[in-house]
N, C-alpha and C positions, 0 to 999 in steps of 0.2 A: 629345488627350495621347498621347503614346509611350510605349508599355510596353514595360519592358527585363525579358526571360524570365530570370532566373538558372539556371544547371544546378546541381542540388543536387549540392553539394561533396563525397556520396561519387562519384561519376561523374567529377569531375576528378581526386580521389587515384585511382580505380582505372585509370584512363587513365594518368596518370603513373606509375601502380606499373610497368603492363605496360610502357611502353616504358623503364622503368628495367631491366625483369626480360629485356627485351630486347637492351639495351645491356650486361648484363652477362650473361648467356648467349653472345652473340657475340664480349664479351673472354676470356671461359672457352674458349670454339672456339679463337680465334685463340692462345689461350696455349698451350693444349693441344697444338694442331696444331706451334706452333714448336717446343717441348718436344721432341716425338716427333722432328719434323724433324733436331734437333740430337744427339738419342740415334741416330737412325740414322746420321749422318754420323761422330760420334765414336767408334761401337763399329767402323766400320771403320776407322777411321783409327789407333785404337788397339790393332787385332788385332796379335798378337804369332805368330808360327811356335815352336811347341815344338821342331822336329828344324833340324839342319845338314848340310852338307855336306863333307866333305874332298876337297880335289883337290891334284893336284901333278904334277911329271915326276921318273923317277928315272934318276939320271944317275951314269956312273961319274968316278973321280977326272979324268980325260981330259975332262971335258962330256960326252961322249957318252952319247946317249939309249940306255936299256937296255929292250928291247920284252922282252914276255913274264915280267915278274919277278911275283911275287907278292906283293899289299900285303894285309897284316891289321892292321886296327885293337880293340882291347880296351877295354872300359867296365867300370871292377869296379863302379862303383854299380848298376849294372841289369844288369851278368853280361849284357854282349852281347857278340858279337864278328860284325863282318862284312867282308869279304877279297874282293878282285877282282883282276884281271889286268892289267899296263899295254899300251897299246898300242906299235905299231911306234916312233912318238916317242916313248915311255917316261909318255905320261901317262895317269893314272888319277883319279876319281873314285869318291866314296861319296857316296851322298846318302840321303835321310830317316833320317839318325844321330838319337836323341833326343839333348837337351842332354846336356851332359857333359864329363869330363876323358876324354882317351882315348892308348893308346899306340901307337903305329905301327911298325909290323915290316915288313920291307921284305928279300924273298929270291928271290936267281935263281942260275941254277946258275954256277959259274965264279966265285962271288962267296963270300967269307967272310962 
């Protein structure tokens, strides 16, 4: 006569519980890594700069470039003022300005 030996029921429950715990932990790890990856990608995609650049060309009424003109920008909210001088082609650029509303003034010798 063949004898069938059944393992105790608590061993089956314990092994099933371990397997379920492993699956649960694996799922949590995958979820955590996925959320972390999305966080890294979304933070770089939505990053915004808080500075601006103002650039342009200064010309006279005859459309000739005015080199050496003084360009000044004022921003009243932050009480900031920046200035630069145009190059030979009349081009100027003011970088790293805090975001805001600016008034621009240009002055050159021989112009009122």
